N, C-alpha and C positions, 0 to 999 in steps of 0.2 A: 504494500500500500504506500503510495506516495503522498506526502503531506506538504502542502505549500505554506510556507510561513510568510505571513503578511506583516511588514514592519509596523511598529506602533503608530508612526506618523500617518501611514495610509489608513489604518483602522480608525484612528481618531477622526479623519476627514471623510470617512465613508458616508454615503447617503443613508437616510432612514427609509426603510421599505415598509411592507405590510406587516400586520400582526402575525406572530408565530406561536406555535406550540414548542416549548423548550424541553430538552431532555433532563430528567433528574439524575440519571446514572452515567452521564458523560461529562467530561471536562469540556467546557466551551468558554469562549470569551463573553463575559457579561459586563454591562455597565449600568449605572443607576444614578439618580440625583446625588451629586457630591463625590462621585468616584472619578478616577482618571478618565479622560476622554477616550483613551485607547483601550480601556476596559481592564478587567481582572480575569485571569484564566483560572477557573475553579469549577468544582463539581456543581451541577445544577441543583442537587438536593441541598447543598450548603447555601447556595444563593437563595433558594426558596425559603429555607429556615430563617434567613436573616431579615426577611420581610422589607425589602427595599421599595422605595417609590420610584417611579420612572424607569422600571427595569426593562433592559433591552438585551438581546442576544445577537451575536455576530454570526451571520451565516450567508453564504452565497455572495460574499463581497459587500454586504450591507448590514446595518444595524436594524433590528426588528423589535418593536414593542412586544413583550412577552404577554400573551393572552392567557396561557395555561401551561401546565407541565404534564408530561407523560413519561413513562418509564425510560424509553430510549429513542424517542422520535424528536426530530427537529424539522419542522415543515410549516408551510403557511397555514394559518388558521382557517382561511376560507376554503381550502381544499382538503383539510384534515378529515379523515374518516375514522379516527380513533374513537372508539366507543367508551373506553375506560380511562378518561383523564384522571390524573391523580390530584386530589385536592380541589379546591374551588376555582372557578374561572376568575382570573384576576380582573379587577375592575367591574365585576358584576354586581 
């Protein structure tokens, strides 16, 4: 598996896309109100437990507002077919 590392400056300046379902059991780049603009690389479950406001996940070259969490999915909210979201819908 090849992983592309995106420099912090590019992550910080990336556009904001559509709402996403974020994974609990993966490490991803997350940012929230008051965090570094380039984000923090951490486990989704930890991020959820910290109850941040303005939470976003970095995926597909963009930052996405986190709408909900699922065990291991990271995909757009609008096309999400996951029936068993974990926890409450964020902002509901």
